[in-house]
N, C-alpha and C positions, 0 to 999 in steps of 0.2 A: 876312201873318198878323197878326192883332191881338195886342196885348200879353197879353190874357187867355188866348188860345189857347196862346201860347208858355209862359206860366207853368204852364198845365195840363199840358203835355207834360213840363216839367222835374220836376214833382211825381211823374209816373208813372215817370220814368226813375230817380229817386233810390231807393236801397234803403230799405225801411221802417225807421223808428226802433224800437229795442227798449228795453224797460224795463231799468234797471240791475239787476244781480243783487243780491239781498239778501246782507248779511254773514252768514258762517257763524254758527250759533247755538252759542255756547260754554257755554251753560247746560245743566245736566242736565235731562232731561225733567221737566216739571212745576214747574221753579224759574224765578223771575224773575231778571233780571240782578243786582239788589241782593242777593237771597238767595244767589246763586252767589258773589258777592264776599265776603259774610259767611262762607260755608262755607270759602272759600280762606284767609281770615285765621285762622279757627279751626283749620284744618289745620296752618298754619304755627306757630301757638302751641303746638298739641299736639306737633308735631315738636320744637320748642324745649324743651318740658318733658321730653320723652323724652331729648334730648341732655344736658340738665342732670342728669337722674337718672342717666344712664349715667356721666357724668364724676364725679358724686358717689360712685357705687358704686366706680369705679376708685380715687378718692382714699381712700375708706374702706378699701378692700382694702389699698392701699399703707400707709395709716396703721396698719392692723391688724397688718401684717407688722412695721412699725417698733416698735409697742408690744410685740409678742411678742419681738422681738429685744432690746428694752430690758429687758424683764422677765427674760429669760434671762441677759443680761449682768450684771444687778444682783440676781440671785437671792440670798437670804440664805445665808450660809455656815453649815453645820451647826455646832452648838456644840462638837462633838468634833473638828472639822476635816475630817470626811469622809474620802475616799480620796485618795491622792496623784494628781497633784502637790499640794503644800501651799504656796501662795504666802503671802507675808506679809499680815497683815490690813490692810484699808484704813485702819482706825483703830487704831494701836498702843497707845493709852493704856489701854484696858481690860485688855489683856494684861499691860502693865507693872505696873498696880495689882494684878492678880490674882496676880502673881509676888511681891508684897510689895516691889517696887522703886520707885525714883523716876527721873526723867529730868532731865538738866541738862547743863552743859558736861562735856567729857571729864574723868574723874578722873585724877590723876597720882600717887596714893599707891603704886599698883602697876600694872604692865602686863605681862600674860603671856597665853599662848594655848594652847588645846587644839584637837583636831580631832574632828569628829563625822562618822561615816558611817552612813547608813541604807539598808537593803536590804529590799525587798518582793518576794517571789517571785523572788528572784535578781537583780532589777534595782535599781540604785542610785537612790535618790531624792535629788533636789537639795535641799540646805539653802540656802535663798535668802539673798540679801543683805538688809541693813537690818532684820533682826530686832532689836527693841529700839531702833530709831532713830526719832526724832521731829524731822523737819526738820534743824536744825543741832545738836540735842541728842540725848542717848542715855542709856540705862540703863547701869549698870556691867557688864552682861552682854549682849553684842550681837554681830552679824556685820556685816562691811563688804562682803563679796563672796559669791559662790555656791560657794566652794571647801569650805565646811564648817568654816572656821576660826572658832573662838569666841574673841572678845576679852574679856578681863576687865580692866577699868580702873576700880577703885573710888576713892572719895575718902578712904577710911580703910584703912590697911594691916591685913591679917589677916582681912578679911571673907571669909566662906565662901559659895560659890554652888553650886547644884545643877543637874543637867541638867533637872530638872523645871521650874525657873524659866525656862530657855531655852524649853522647850516651851510654857509658859504664855504667854510673849510671842509665840510662833509661832502660837498659837491651835490647837495640836494636842494632843489628850489623850495622856498617857503614863502607863501604870501597869504593874503586873506582868503583866497579861493583855491589854493594849490599847494600840494606837497609832493615833491618829485614830479612825476607825470600824472599824478592823480588829481583830477579836476573836480571841484565841487559843482553840483548841479545834477539834474536828472535823478532827483531823489537822494542824492548824497550830499553830505555837509562836511565841513572842516571846522571843528571847534577847538578852543583853547581854554585851559583853566590854570590858575595859579593857586595852589593850596586849596583846591576844590571850588574856587570862585571863578565863574565864567569871565573871560576877557574878550571884549569886543574889539573889532578892528583887525589889524594885521599882526599875527602872532610873531612875525619876525622882529617887531618893535619891542617885544617883552624884554625888560632889563633883567639880566641875571643877577640875583641877589643871594646872600648867604642862606643856606638851608631851605630854600624854597623848592616846592614840588611843582614842576611844570608838566602839564599833560596836554598832548595833542591827540585828537580823536577824529578819524576820517571814516566815513561810511554812511549807510542808511541809519537814520536816528533810531535808537533802541532805548526806550525808557528804562529797561531793566539793567542796562549797562552803567556802571559807575566807575569813572576814572579815579585813580588813587589821589587822595588829597594830602597825604603825608608820605615820608620815606624815612626809614631808619638808617641813619648814617653810622659809620664806624666811629668809635670814640675819638679817634684823631682827625676826624673830618668835621 
């Protein structure tokens, strides 16, 4: 058999060659490949913007909560002190000045103590520490702890101090009909006692004297309630 015949038979025996399959078309109908690429980039950019906006919204919400909490924590205190509890003012200097007092090193001309109890609707209100205290200095009328013990330590012997001056430094209004924002009337009263004896008039005028028990009672009259008439001071008080 001639070489030409053998070559012809081999061509007939081999399977016919097929054209390679075209790559799948990843473009949307009617779009060219460059246009599809641009659309993908735009989609990714749009997604990034949405993510950034979402994160910003979360941050803003968190910041808003923080701002609300800060405002609540630093809300201005009412001029009359508001309702109890009554903490010491953040800045004691205005109260010391309003009481007609000054601050400085502890006085040594005299040193004595009285005790104050305050009751609102049958509950005792804490008299806080550091009334009249400015750092290491103090006014001659002040407190060192929350037991209600009033310290009188003036630089001049014989000075007279009133309960109203302590309340001025405390930042709590005190008058014949008012303590803080609590007003007498509508079935509620404000009464004062010194050593168990009722005191008429304005309790702010009560003079602070050695080892006296001063009691202020606000609320509906309750015959069963008895304010303390004495206080047990420490041996060095």
